C-alpha positions as CSV (number, residue, x, y, z in Angstrom):
1,X,28.9,213.4,-40.1
2,X,31.0,216.0,-41.6
3,X,35.0,215.2,-41.9
4,X,35.5,217.8,-38.9
5,X,33.9,215.6,-36.5
6,X,35.7,212.4,-38.5
7,X,39.0,214.3,-37.0
8,X,37.8,214.8,-33.8
9,X,40.3,212.9,-31.1
10,X,38.7,210.0,-29.3
11,X,39.0,210.7,-25.1
12,X,42.4,208.9,-23.8
13,X,44.3,209.3,-27.5
14,X,47.2,211.8,-28.4
15,X,46.4,214.6,-30.9
16,X,48.4,213.4,-33.5
17,X,47.3,209.5,-33.3
18,X,43.6,210.9,-33.0
19,X,43.9,213.4,-35.8
20,X,45.7,210.6,-38.5
21,X,43.4,207.9,-37.5
22,X,40.0,210.0,-37.8
23,X,41.9,210.4,-41.8
24,X,42.4,206.8,-42.0
25,X,38.4,206.1,-41.1
26,X,37.7,209.2,-43.3
27,X,39.4,207.2,-46.1
28,X,37.6,204.6,-45.2
29,X,34.3,206.2,-45.3
30,X,35.2,207.7,-48.8
31,X,36.2,204.4,-50.2
32,X,32.9,202.5,-48.7
33,X,30.8,205.1,-50.5
34,X,32.5,204.7,-53.7
35,X,31.9,200.6,-53.4
36,X,28.1,201.6,-52.2
37,X,27.4,204.9,-54.6
38,X,29.8,204.7,-57.7
39,X,27.8,207.0,-59.5
40,X,27.1,209.7,-56.3
41,X,30.5,209.9,-54.6
42,X,32.7,212.8,-55.0
43,X,36.1,211.4,-55.9
44,X,37.7,214.4,-56.1
45,X,36.5,214.5,-52.1
46,X,38.8,211.5,-52.0
47,X,41.8,212.6,-53.6
48,X,41.8,215.7,-50.8
49,X,41.6,213.5,-48.3
50,X,44.2,211.3,-49.5
51,X,46.0,214.4,-50.0
52,X,45.6,215.4,-46.2
53,X,46.8,212.4,-45.0
54,X,50.3,212.4,-46.6
55,X,49.9,215.9,-45.5
56,X,49.9,214.9,-41.8
57,X,52.4,211.8,-41.8
58,X,54.8,213.9,-43.4
59,X,54.5,216.2,-40.4
60,X,54.2,213.8,-38.0
61,X,57.3,212.2,-39.2
62,X,56.7,208.5,-38.6
63,X,54.3,206.3,-39.4
64,X,50.6,205.6,-38.4
65,X,49.6,202.8,-36.8
66,X,48.3,200.6,-39.7
67,X,51.0,201.5,-41.9
68,X,53.8,200.4,-39.0
69,X,51.4,197.1,-38.9
70,X,51.6,196.8,-42.7
71,X,54.9,197.3,-42.7
72,X,56.2,194.7,-39.8
73,X,53.7,192.4,-42.0
74,X,54.9,192.8,-45.1
75,X,51.3,193.6,-46.0
76,X,50.6,193.8,-49.7
77,X,48.4,196.6,-50.8
78,X,45.0,194.8,-50.7
79,X,45.8,193.3,-47.3
80,X,46.2,196.5,-45.8
81,X,43.3,197.7,-47.6
82,X,41.1,194.8,-46.5
83,X,42.4,195.3,-42.9
84,X,41.2,199.0,-43.0
85,X,37.8,198.1,-44.4
86,X,37.5,195.7,-42.0
87,X,37.7,198.8,-38.9
88,X,35.7,201.0,-41.1
89,X,32.1,200.2,-38.9
90,X,34.1,200.4,-35.7
91,X,36.2,203.5,-36.8
92,X,33.5,205.5,-38.3
93,X,29.8,205.2,-36.9
94,X,28.2,205.9,-40.3
95,X,30.1,203.3,-42.5
96,X,27.9,200.4,-40.7
97,X,24.5,202.6,-41.5
98,X,26.1,202.7,-45.6
99,X,26.7,199.1,-46.0
100,X,23.1,198.4,-44.4
101,X,21.9,200.1,-46.9
102,X,23.7,199.3,-49.9
103,X,23.6,195.6,-48.9
104,X,21.9,194.4,-46.3
105,X,24.4,194.1,-43.7
106,X,26.6,196.2,-41.3
107,X,30.1,194.8,-42.0
108,X,32.1,194.6,-45.2
109,X,32.2,190.8,-46.8
110,X,35.7,189.5,-48.7
111,X,33.8,189.4,-51.9
112,X,32.8,193.2,-51.7
113,X,37.0,193.7,-51.0
114,X,37.6,191.6,-54.2
115,X,35.4,193.7,-55.8
116,X,35.8,197.2,-55.0
117,X,39.8,197.2,-53.7
118,X,42.4,197.5,-56.2
119,X,45.1,194.3,-56.3
120,X,42.7,191.9,-55.0
121,X,44.2,188.3,-54.6
122,X,42.7,185.2,-53.1
123,X,45.9,184.9,-50.4
124,X,45.2,187.6,-48.2
125,X,42.2,185.5,-46.1
126,X,43.9,182.2,-46.0
127,X,44.5,180.9,-42.8
128,X,47.9,181.4,-42.9
129,X,48.2,184.6,-44.9
130,X,49.2,187.7,-42.3
131,X,45.8,189.1,-41.5
132,X,44.3,185.4,-40.3
133,X,47.6,184.0,-38.8
134,X,48.2,187.0,-36.3
135,X,44.2,187.4,-35.6
136,X,43.9,190.6,-37.3
137,X,41.0,190.2,-38.7
138,X,38.7,187.2,-38.5
139,X,35.5,185.5,-40.9
140,X,32.5,185.3,-39.0
141,X,31.5,182.7,-41.2
142,X,34.6,180.8,-42.7
143,X,32.5,178.4,-44.0
144,X,31.7,181.2,-46.9
145,X,34.6,183.1,-47.2
146,X,33.4,185.3,-49.9
147,X,30.5,186.1,-47.8
148,X,30.8,186.1,-44.7
149,X,31.6,189.8,-42.9
150,X,35.1,190.6,-41.9
151,X,35.4,191.3,-38.5
152,X,38.6,193.1,-37.0
153,X,39.5,192.1,-33.8
154,X,39.1,194.6,-30.7
155,X,42.8,194.3,-29.9
156,X,43.8,195.5,-33.2
157,X,41.3,198.3,-33.0
158,X,42.6,199.9,-29.8
159,X,46.0,199.3,-31.3
160,X,45.0,201.7,-34.2
161,X,43.5,204.1,-31.6
162,X,46.6,203.9,-29.7
163,X,45.9,202.2,-26.7
164,X,48.3,200.4,-25.6
165,X,47.4,197.5,-23.0
166,X,48.6,193.6,-22.8
167,X,46.0,190.9,-24.2
168,X,44.1,189.3,-20.8
169,X,44.8,186.0,-21.9
170,X,48.4,187.1,-21.8
171,X,48.8,189.2,-18.8
172,X,47.8,186.2,-16.9
173,X,51.3,184.4,-18.2
174,X,53.6,187.2,-18.5
175,X,55.3,189.8,-16.5
176,X,57.7,192.4,-17.8
177,X,61.3,192.2,-16.4
178,X,63.1,195.8,-15.9
179,X,66.9,196.5,-17.7
180,X,69.2,196.3,-14.5
181,X,71.1,199.4,-14.2
182,X,74.1,199.4,-14.3
183,X,74.8,196.0,-16.0
184,X,78.2,194.3,-14.7
185,X,80.9,193.8,-17.6
186,X,80.5,190.0,-17.4
187,X,77.1,190.0,-18.6
188,X,77.2,192.6,-20.8
189,X,79.3,190.8,-23.2
190,X,76.6,187.9,-23.2
191,X,73.8,190.5,-23.7
192,X,75.8,191.9,-26.7
193,X,75.7,188.0,-28.1
194,X,72.1,187.1,-27.7
195,X,71.6,190.5,-29.6
196,X,73.6,189.1,-32.3
197,X,71.5,185.7,-31.8
198,X,68.5,187.8,-31.9
199,X,69.7,189.4,-35.3
200,X,70.3,185.9,-37.2
201,X,66.6,185.6,-36.2
202,X,67.1,182.6,-34.1
203,X,66.1,181.8,-30.5
204,X,68.9,182.4,-27.7
205,X,69.0,179.2,-25.0
206,X,70.5,180.5,-21.7
207,X,71.9,178.6,-19.5
208,X,73.8,178.8,-16.6
209,X,74.5,178.1,-13.3
210,X,72.6,180.7,-11.4
211,X,69.1,180.9,-13.0
212,X,68.1,184.0,-11.5
213,X,70.9,186.4,-13.7
214,X,69.4,184.4,-17.0
215,X,66.0,187.3,-17.2
216,X,68.3,190.0,-16.0
217,X,70.8,189.1,-19.4
218,X,67.9,188.9,-20.9
219,X,66.7,192.1,-20.4
220,X,69.7,193.9,-20.9
221,X,69.7,192.5,-24.2
222,X,66.2,193.6,-25.1
223,X,66.7,197.3,-23.8
224,X,69.7,197.5,-26.1
225,X,67.4,196.6,-29.0
226,X,65.0,199.3,-27.8
227,X,62.5,196.6,-26.7
228,X,60.7,195.3,-23.2
229,X,61.6,192.0,-22.2
230,X,58.8,189.8,-21.3
231,X,59.1,186.8,-19.3
232,X,56.6,183.7,-19.5
233,X,57.3,180.3,-17.6
234,X,56.7,177.6,-19.8
235,X,55.5,175.2,-16.9
236,X,51.6,178.1,-17.3
237,X,51.7,177.6,-21.4
238,X,48.9,175.7,-21.7
239,X,49.7,171.7,-22.5
240,X,46.8,171.6,-25.7
241,X,48.6,171.9,-28.6
242,X,45.5,173.9,-30.1
243,X,45.5,176.2,-27.5
244,X,49.3,176.5,-27.2
245,X,49.5,177.3,-30.5
246,X,46.9,180.2,-30.1
247,X,48.5,181.6,-27.2
248,X,51.7,181.8,-29.2
249,X,50.1,183.7,-32.0
250,X,48.8,186.1,-29.2
251,X,52.5,186.2,-28.6
252,X,53.2,187.4,-31.8
253,X,50.5,189.8,-32.2
254,X,51.4,192.0,-29.9
255,X,55.0,191.6,-30.7
256,X,53.7,193.3,-33.4
257,X,51.7,196.3,-31.6
258,X,54.8,197.0,-29.3
259,X,58.7,196.4,-29.5
260,X,59.0,193.8,-27.4
261,X,61.3,190.4,-27.0
262,X,60.2,187.3,-25.3
263,X,61.7,185.5,-22.8
264,X,60.6,181.7,-21.7
265,X,61.4,180.3,-18.4
266,X,62.0,176.0,-18.6
267,X,62.4,175.7,-14.8
268,X,59.6,173.8,-13.9
269,X,58.8,172.7,-17.5
270,X,58.7,168.9,-19.5
271,X,61.4,168.5,-21.6
272,X,59.1,167.8,-24.7
273,X,57.2,170.8,-23.7
274,X,59.9,172.8,-23.7
275,X,61.4,171.2,-27.0
276,X,58.5,171.8,-28.6
277,X,58.0,174.9,-27.6
278,X,61.9,176.1,-29.4
279,X,60.5,174.6,-32.4
280,X,57.6,176.8,-32.3
281,X,59.0,179.8,-31.3
282,X,60.9,180.0,-34.7
283,X,57.5,181.7,-36.5
284,X,57.5,184.9,-33.9
285,X,58.0,188.0,-35.6
286,X,60.0,189.2,-32.2
287,X,63.5,188.2,-30.6
288,X,62.8,185.3,-28.5
289,X,65.3,183.4,-24.9
290,X,64.8,180.3,-23.5
291,X,65.9,180.0,-20.3
292,X,67.6,176.9,-18.2
293,X,68.5,173.5,-19.1
294,X,66.8,172.4,-22.4
295,X,67.0,168.4,-22.9
296,X,67.7,168.9,-26.8
297,X,69.4,169.1,-29.8
298,X,69.2,172.8,-30.1
299,X,68.9,172.8,-34.2
300,X,67.0,176.1,-33.8
301,X,68.6,177.9,-30.9
302,X,71.8,179.0,-29.9
303,X,73.0,177.8,-26.6
304,X,74.2,181.2,-24.9
305,X,75.7,180.8,-21.6
306,X,75.5,183.3,-18.5
307,X,78.6,182.6,-15.7
308,X,78.9,183.3,-12.2
309,X,80.4,187.0,-11.9
310,X,84.1,187.0,-10.9
311,X,84.8,188.7,-7.6
312,X,85.7,191.9,-8.7
313,X,82.5,192.6,-10.6
314,X,80.1,191.1,-8.1
315,X,82.1,193.3,-5.0
316,X,80.8,196.4,-7.3
317,X,77.5,195.8,-8.3
318,X,76.9,194.8,-4.7
319,X,78.4,198.3,-4.5
320,X,76.7,200.0,-6.8
321,X,73.1,198.4,-5.4
322,X,74.3,199.6,-1.8
323,X,74.5,203.4,-3.4
324,X,71.4,202.8,-5.2
325,X,69.8,202.1,-1.7
326,X,71.6,204.8,0.2
327,X,72.8,201.6,2.6
328,X,75.7,202.5,4.8
329,X,78.7,199.7,5.2
330,X,82.2,199.6,6.0
331,X,85.3,200.4,3.4
332,X,86.0,197.5,1.7
333,X,83.5,195.2,3.6
334,X,81.2,194.7,0.0
335,X,84.4,193.4,-1.4
336,X,85.3,191.1,1.4
337,X,81.1,189.7,1.5
338,X,81.4,189.5,-2.4
339,X,84.4,186.9,-1.8
340,X,82.2,184.6,0.3
341,X,78.8,185.1,-1.2
342,X,77.8,184.5,-4.8
343,X,74.5,185.9,-5.3
344,X,72.2,186.8,-8.5
345,X,71.9,190.6,-9.3
346,X,68.5,190.5,-8.0
347,X,69.6,188.7,-5.0
348,X,71.9,191.4,-4.3
349,X,69.8,194.3,-5.0
350,X,67.3,192.4,-2.1
351,X,70.3,192.2,0.1
352,X,71.0,196.0,-0.4
353,X,67.5,196.7,0.4
354,X,68.0,194.9,4.0
355,X,71.3,196.9,4.7
356,X,69.4,200.2,3.8
357,X,66.1,198.8,6.6
358,X,69.1,198.6,9.3
359,X,70.3,194.5,8.8
360,X,74.4,194.0,8.6
361,X,76.0,193.3,5.3
362,X,77.1,190.1,6.2
363,X,73.9,189.0,7.4
364,X,71.7,190.1,4.8
365,X,73.7,188.4,1.9
366,X,74.1,185.2,4.1
367,X,70.0,184.9,4.7
368,X,69.5,185.7,1.0
369,X,71.9,183.3,-0.2
370,X,70.4,180.2,1.4
371,X,69.5,177.6,-0.6
372,X,67.1,174.9,-1.0
373,X,68.5,171.2,-1.1
374,X,65.7,169.3,-1.1
375,X,66.2,165.6,0.5
376,X,70.0,165.3,-0.5
377,X,71.4,167.5,1.9
378,X,70.4,169.3,5.4
379,X,71.3,172.5,6.7
380,X,73.0,172.8,10.0
381,X,72.8,176.2,12.2
382,X,76.0,176.2,13.7
383,X,76.5,177.0,17.4
384,X,79.8,175.1,18.8
385,X,83.0,177.8,18.7
386,X,87.1,176.8,19.2
387,X,86.3,176.3,23.1
388,X,84.4,173.5,22.5
389,X,87.4,171.6,20.5
390,X,90.3,170.0,22.1
391,X,92.8,169.1,19.8
392,X,96.6,170.0,19.6
393,X,97.7,173.2,18.8
394,X,98.9,172.7,15.5
395,X,95.5,170.7,14.3
396,X,94.2,174.1,15.8
397,X,96.4,176.6,13.6
398,X,95.5,174.3,10.6
399,X,91.6,174.7,10.9
400,X,92.1,178.3,11.4
401,X,94.0,178.4,8.4
402,X,90.6,177.6,6.4
403,X,88.5,180.4,7.8
404,X,91.6,182.6,6.8
405,X,91.4,181.5,3.1
406,X,87.6,181.7,3.0
407,X,88.0,185.4,4.6
408,X,91.1,186.6,2.2
409,X,90.0,185.4,-0.7
410,X,89.1,188.7,-2.5
411,X,92.9,189.9,-1.8
412,X,94.5,186.7,-3.1
413,X,92.7,185.6,-5.5
414,X,91.5,188.7,-7.3
415,X,93.9,191.7,-5.7
416,X,97.0,189.5,-5.9
417,X,96.1,188.2,-8.7
418,X,95.7,184.1,-8.2
419,X,92.7,183.7,-10.1
420,X,94.2,185.0,-13.5
421,X,96.7,182.1,-13.6
422,X,94.1,179.6,-13.6
423,X,90.5,178.9,-13.6
424,X,90.4,175.7,-11.2
425,X,91.4,175.0,-7.4
426,X,89.8,178.6,-6.2
427,X,88.3,177.3,-3.6
428,X,89.2,175.2,-0.1
429,X,88.9,171.2,-0.3
430,X,89.6,170.3,3.2
431,X,90.1,166.4,4.2
432,X,89.5,165.3,8.2
433,X,90.6,162.3,8.8
434,X,91.0,160.0,11.9
435,X,89.0,157.6,14.1
436,X,85.1,158.0,15.1
437,X,84.0,160.3,17.9
438,X,87.3,162.5,16.9
439,X,85.9,165.6,16.8
440,X,85.9,165.8,12.5
441,X,82.3,166.9,12.5
442,X,82.6,169.1,14.9
443,X,85.5,171.0,13.8
444,X,83.3,171.6,10.7
445,X,80.5,172.7,12.6
446,X,83.3,175.2,14.3
447,X,84.4,176.4,11.2
448,X,81.5,177.4,9.4
449,X,80.2,179.1,13.3
450,X,83.3,181.1,13.1
451,X,83.1,182.2,9.7
452,X,79.3,182.6,10.4
453,X,77.8,180.4,7.2
454,X,75.5,177.7,7.4
455,X,76.6,174.6,7.6
456,X,75.4,172.2,4.9
457,X,76.0,168.0,5.1
458,X,75.4,166.1,2.0
459,X,73.0,163.4,2.6
460,X,75.1,160.6,0.7
461,X,72.2,158.0,0.5
462,X,70.4,160.7,-1.5
463,X,73.0,161.3,-3.5
464,X,74.4,158.0,-4.5
465,X,72.2,156.4,-7.1
466,X,72.3,153.2,-8.9
467,X,71.5,154.3,-12.1
468,X,73.6,155.5,-14.5
469,X,74.4,159.3,-14.2
470,X,72.5,160.5,-11.5
471,X,75.2,160.3,-9.0
472,X,76.8,162.9,-10.8
473,X,73.5,165.1,-11.5
474,X,72.6,165.1,-7.7
475,X,76.1,166.6,-6.8
476,X,76.5,168.9,-9.6
477,X,73.1,170.4,-7.9
478,X,74.1,170.3,-4.3
479,X,77.6,172.0,-5.3
480,X,75.8,174.7,-7.1
481,X,73.5,175.3,-4.1
482,X,76.3,175.4,-2.3
483,X,78.3,178.0,-4.4
484,X,74.8,179.9,-4.7
485,X,74.4,179.5,-0.8
486,X,78.2,180.5,0.4
487,X,77.5,177.2,2.7
488,X,80.3,175.1,3.9
489,X,80.0,172.1,2.4
490,X,80.4,168.4,4.6
491,X,80.6,164.9,2.9
492,X,80.9,162.8,6.1
493,X,82.2,159.3,5.3
494,X,83.9,160.7,2.0
495,X,85.6,157.5,0.9
496,X,82.2,156.2,0.1
497,X,82.3,158.9,-3.2
498,X,86.2,159.5,-3.3
499,X,87.2,155.7,-3.2
500,X,89.8,154.6,-5.4
501,X,89.2,154.2,-8.8
502,X,89.6,150.3,-9.9
503,X,90.5,148.1,-13.1
504,X,88.1,148.4,-15.4
505,X,86.2,144.7,-15.0
506,X,82.8,145.1,-16.0
507,X,80.4,148.0,-17.0
508,X,79.9,148.5,-13.2
509,X,83.8,149.4,-12.5
510,X,83.6,151.6,-15.9
511,X,80.6,153.2,-14.5
512,X,82.1,153.8,-10.9
513,X,85.3,155.0,-12.3
514,X,83.6,158.0,-14.2
515,X,82.1,158.9,-10.9
516,X,84.9,159.6,-9.0
517,X,86.4,161.3,-12.1
518,X,83.4,163.4,-12.0
519,X,84.0,164.3,-8.1
520,X,87.8,165.0,-8.8
521,X,86.9,167.9,-11.0
522,X,84.2,169.0,-9.4
523,X,86.0,169.5,-6.4
524,X,88.5,171.7,-8.2
525,X,85.9,174.1,-9.8
526,X,84.3,174.4,-6.7
527,X,84.6,178.0,-5.3
528,X,83.6,177.8,-1.6
529,X,85.1,175.8,1.4
530,X,84.3,172.1,1.2
531,X,85.2,169.0,3.9
532,X,85.4,165.8,3.7
533,X,85.7,163.5,6.8
534,X,86.9,160.1,6.6
535,X,87.8,157.1,8.8
536,X,89.6,155.3,6.2
537,X,92.3,157.9,4.6
538,X,93.9,154.6,2.9
539,X,91.1,153.8,0.8
540,X,91.0,157.5,-0.9
541,X,92.1,157.9,-4.5
542,X,95.4,159.3,-4.9
543,X,94.7,161.8,-7.2
544,X,92.1,163.4,-4.9
545,X,94.8,163.8,-2.0
546,X,96.4,165.5,-4.6
547,X,93.8,168.3,-5.0
548,X,93.2,169.1,-1.4
549,X,94.6,172.4,-0.1
550,X,94.6,170.9,3.7
551,X,94.9,167.4,5.7
552,X,93.9,167.4,8.9
553,X,94.7,163.8,11.1
554,X,92.3,163.9,14.4
555,X,94.5,162.1,16.9
556,X,92.3,159.7,19.5
557,X,92.5,161.3,22.8
558,X,94.9,160.4,25.2
559,X,94.2,160.4,28.5
560,X,94.8,164.3,29.3
561,X,92.6,164.9,26.4
562,X,90.2,162.6,27.5
563,X,90.7,164.7,31.1
564,X,89.6,168.1,29.5
565,X,86.8,166.8,27.7
566,X,84.9,165.7,30.4
567,X,86.0,169.0,32.1
568,X,83.8,170.3,29.4
569,X,81.1,167.5,29.0
570,X,78.6,169.6,30.8
571,X,77.1,172.6,30.4
572,X,78.3,175.3,32.7
573,X,75.8,175.5,36.2
574,X,74.7,171.7,35.7
575,X,74.6,170.4,39.2
576,X,77.0,167.0,38.0
577,X,79.4,165.0,40.0
578,X,82.1,164.3,37.6
579,X,85.4,163.2,38.6
580,X,87.3,164.3,35.1
581,X,90.5,162.8,36.6
582,X,88.9,159.3,37.2
583,X,87.2,159.3,34.2
584,X,89.9,160.0,31.7
585,X,91.0,156.4,32.5
586,X,87.8,155.2,30.5
587,X,89.0,154.8,26.9
588,X,86.6,157.1,24.9
589,X,87.1,159.6,21.9
590,X,85.5,162.7,22.7
591,X,82.2,161.8,20.5
592,X,81.6,159.2,23.2
593,X,82.2,161.4,26.1
594,X,79.3,164.0,24.8
595,X,76.8,160.9,24.2
596,X,77.6,159.8,27.8
597,X,77.5,163.1,29.2
598,X,74.2,163.7,27.8
599,X,72.3,160.1,28.5
600,X,73.6,161.0,32.3
601,X,71.4,164.3,31.9
602,X,68.6,162.4,31.0
603,X,69.4,159.4,33.6
604,X,69.4,162.8,36.0
605,X,67.0,165.4,34.8
606,X,63.9,163.6,37.9
607,X,66.2,164.8,40.7
608,X,68.2,168.1,41.3
609,X,71.5,167.0,40.3
610,X,73.3,164.3,38.3
611,X,74.9,161.8,40.3
612,X,78.4,160.1,39.7
613,X,76.6,156.9,39.6
614,X,74.4,158.2,36.6
615,X,77.6,158.9,34.7
616,X,79.1,155.4,35.6
617,X,75.6,154.1,34.3
618,X,76.1,156.4,30.5
619,X,79.5,155.2,30.3
620,X,79.1,152.0,30.5
621,X,76.6,152.0,28.1
622,X,78.8,153.9,25.7
623,X,80.9,151.1,25.9
624,X,78.6,148.4,25.5
625,X,77.9,150.2,21.8
626,X,81.2,148.8,21.0
627,X,81.2,145.3,22.6
628,X,83.3,146.9,25.2
629,X,83.1,147.3,29.3
630,X,85.2,149.4,31.9
631,X,87.3,146.8,32.0
632,X,89.0,147.4,29.0
633,X,89.1,148.6,25.6
């Protein structure tokens, strides 16, 4: 094979890289000849080839893939030469023939490298040396290091030939995360902090209330550093230490081949796995971020908080997304929607796509904002309207003011500057107090329906825990999900959680008081609408009452109100013999009247209409629930 043949461009490889690699291969051939036939090799030809290689590098004004790899790993001249020698049989076919003729095998050995290459040192092939630590070169027979053939890994050969791809074992667990464009200012500041952490060689541990934003910010930091972010779920890493370490070595090697940064999502991973990962990440030759809650001392990682976006930046991001999708919307609509729906950036993009496909902006954001509450709350799709409420006008006005507070959040908090004065109390908290059955829960449903939001009813039996600290964690998850989902949060029988703090007599009292204290703080920082109902207002902690935006006391219905409730008890068109004026004399609250009407409907479902006797029977049964009869309360 002639020198011209060796300089031919391999298929699919750019000419400049192919030409340089051919020259590298030519040098390798000549050096092997020096070892195999020291008396016959033409040293002048070797010098000329080295001169051509130097000229090619100068013309291309960038290092070869081999030189870049050697620089990144700080390889010694001997280690670089060993790597080059190991690639010889693959990069130049006659090298294998000449080695076989001279030494009886087609591959060079470490002993041959020690004898023939300048500056030899034994540590070049130790397991913790860069050539073997990053799986660039391996010994076919590790038990005889000097006599074992040297083999360059296939991925290394492809890299030196200019072919880019991701190691298959990594491609199965890693995905690229494109950088956002543009990045809101609050997130841009966080991305700059992440870059500073990386510049100091430390892993960045990203935490925030919206997990979907964490990889977005990490991708922006990586892009600013001229790198591509690749995301790996910690739960997808092998559980066996040896297998996990091998995968981390592959990640390290890929980082040497291409400018990448790596993010490890700790969501769903065991805490011990995440802690072990953080300790191991310091050895990777690439910027690293760990995403999500990490229950460990951050001795090796630097904690970086990723906050929620302010309303103005959220509105701007939504407008940008709508512009990218060429989606129509009314003037100022994005600002009003952003004041209610706190979507992460990826969800804003999806909602904008839905709008471009024809969905109304409000409904698109509502659909994309729905959160999962597990067994700690149930989501109600509200249907009741204002006509279903029977309350004095003053009480209805109070309820309507809650709707207005949500609708005008952007104007009041951002445009008028109230949010700049304090970060506390930016949400709306209301207490509905009154006897059972007076319409407190119904009023919450009416408000949610008027706002076009879901009603999330907290299941206190699943939230309150006997284990120390678990109640606070459960509540935190519910509040965070409600903020993300822009839902109306309803705590029925709130006195269970918000009772008065007591004198501390034992550890139980101390932790009970801590729970109340946490609830006070979390209610004050909650940015959405939270409604609490109670039948016993007097038992609530006064510090909590001071933090409420509004308190609505639901009255027990008088005779006139009960008559109105009976007139509305049956849907329009239902054939029923009802005498609202007479039934109003029965002492039932609104909830009892609604329950009696439904029972009467089931009693009359076999006939053509609901009879007055069936309504009377249902009313007696409803009274009997509380040990009462039609003769008295």
